[in-house]
C-alpha positions in Angstrom: -81.8 64.7 131.9 -85.4 63.3 131.5 -85.8 59.5 132.7 -87.5 57.1 130.5 -88.7 53.4 131.4 -85.6 52.2 128.9 -82.5 52.6 129.8 -79.4 53.0 127.1 -78.3 49.5 128.7 -81.7 48.1 128.3 -81.5 49.4 124.6 -77.9 48.3 123.8 -78.9 44.6 125.7 -82.0 44.1 123.3 -79.6 45.1 120.4 -77.5 42.6 121.0 -79.9 39.7 121.4 -81.5 40.9 118.0 -78.0 40.7 116.5 -77.5 37.3 118.2 -80.9 36.2 116.7 -80.4 37.3 113.6 -76.9 35.7 113.5 -78.0 32.4 114.7 -81.2 32.7 112.4 -78.4 33.2 109.3 -76.6 30.4 110.3 -76.7 27.5 107.9 -74.5 26.1 105.1 -72.9 28.4 102.7 -71.0 25.1 100.7 -70.4 25.5 97.3 -70.7 21.7 96.2 -71.6 22.1 92.7 -68.4 21.5 91.3 -66.5 21.8 87.9 -67.5 24.7 85.3 -71.0 24.8 87.2 -69.6 25.6 90.6 -67.2 28.4 89.1 -70.0 30.2 87.4 -72.0 30.1 90.4 -69.0 31.5 92.4 -68.4 34.1 90.2 -72.2 34.9 90.1 -72.1 34.8 94.2 -69.0 37.3 94.2 -70.9 39.7 91.6 -73.9 39.7 94.0 -72.0 40.1 97.3 -69.9 43.0 95.5 -73.3 44.6 94.4 -74.7 44.0 97.9 -71.6 45.6 99.3 -71.8 48.7 97.2 -75.4 49.3 97.8 -74.8 48.6 101.9 -71.5 51.1 101.6 -73.7 54.0 99.9 -76.2 54.0 102.5 -73.5 53.9 105.4 -71.4 56.7 103.5 -74.7 58.7 103.3 -75.7 58.2 107.0 -72.1 59.2 108.3 -72.5 62.5 106.1 -75.8 63.3 107.8 -73.8 62.9 111.0 -71.0 65.0 110.2 -73.5 67.4 108.9 -75.7 67.9 111.9 -72.4 68.0 113.9 -70.8 71.2 112.0 -74.5 72.9 112.2 -75.1 72.0 115.8 -71.8 71.5 117.4 -73.8 71.4 121.0 -75.0 67.7 120.0 -71.3 66.6 119.8 -71.4 64.8 123.2 -74.0 62.8 122.2 -73.8 62.4 118.7 -70.1 61.8 118.4 -70.0 58.1 119.8 -72.9 57.3 117.3 -71.2 58.9 114.4 -67.7 56.7 115.1 -69.9 53.8 115.1 -71.6 54.7 111.8 -68.0 54.8 110.4 -66.9 51.6 111.9 -69.9 50.1 110.2 -68.5 51.8 106.7 -65.2 50.3 107.2 -66.5 46.8 107.8 -68.8 47.2 104.9 -65.9 48.5 102.8 -62.7 47.2 104.3 -61.0 47.9 100.8 -61.5 51.5 100.2 -63.1 54.2 101.6 -65.8 55.6 99.7 -66.2 59.5 99.5 -68.8 61.1 101.6 -71.5 63.0 100.0 -72.5 66.6 101.3 -75.7 65.9 103.6 -78.0 68.6 103.7 -80.8 69.1 106.5 -83.9 70.6 106.5 -84.0 71.1 109.8 -83.3 74.4 111.8 -82.6 73.2 115.1 -80.7 70.8 117.0 -83.7 68.5 118.2 -85.2 68.5 114.5 -81.9 67.4 113.1 -81.2 64.8 115.6 -84.8 63.6 114.7 -83.9 63.6 111.3 -80.7 61.6 111.7 -83.3 59.0 113.9 -85.5 58.5 110.6 -81.9 58.4 108.6 -81.0 55.5 111.1 -84.4 53.5 110.8 -84.1 54.1 107.3 -80.6 52.8 106.6 -81.7 49.8 109.2 -84.9 48.8 106.9 -82.1 49.1 103.9 -80.0 46.6 105.5 -82.7 44.5 106.3 -83.9 44.4 102.9 -80.4 43.3 101.5 -80.4 40.0 104.1 -82.3 38.0 101.6 -80.1 38.0 98.8 -76.7 38.4 101.1 -74.2 35.0 101.2 -73.8 34.0 105.0 -70.8 36.1 106.1 -72.3 39.3 104.5 -75.8 38.5 105.7 -74.5 38.4 109.1 -72.5 41.3 109.2 -75.7 43.0 107.8 -77.7 42.2 110.3 -75.6 43.2 113.1 -75.6 46.6 111.4 -79.4 46.8 111.0 -79.6 45.9 114.5 -77.1 48.7 115.4 -79.3 51.2 113.3 -82.1 50.2 115.0 -80.9 51.3 118.5 -79.3 54.3 117.0 -82.8 55.4 115.9 -84.2 54.7 119.3 -81.2 56.4 121.1 -81.7 59.4 118.8 -85.3 59.5 119.3 -84.6 59.7 123.4 -81.7 62.5 122.7 -84.2 64.6 120.3 -86.9 64.6 123.4 -84.1 66.1 125.4 -82.7 68.3 123.3 -83.5 72.1 123.2 -85.5 73.2 120.0 
């Protein structure tokens, strides 16, 4: 394996620092001090918003997981490197949708070789990180912290996959 300047341990440490920063910047008061009918209307609206945001994040994660499953089926030689990342995405799906496990769609890859398929997964991880980050602005406290953590993990996965694609034979 080719050695790069940045190690996996360093990338994961940076991801942890990013996640911690996102959590700390997301800390604030989620206090509902509205009382009465106005407070319960706000609470119902907040529940609907959170449900919609979780639904969007769940669909993004399910699509990403389907991509991993497809690449693992099409290119079994990538299993050693991709299985831990796929398992992490599966854990993200469970955290975002604890009540039910959504059905995975069928992901199709245009890539013909393992290296190109891994590059596509890296791009999908970057897109997922961007999608979770966009949802942060509307998310209430706990969900925002979860989305920030998942976005940081996706960014780390994208980096690791990009490096793996360089080492994977075409």
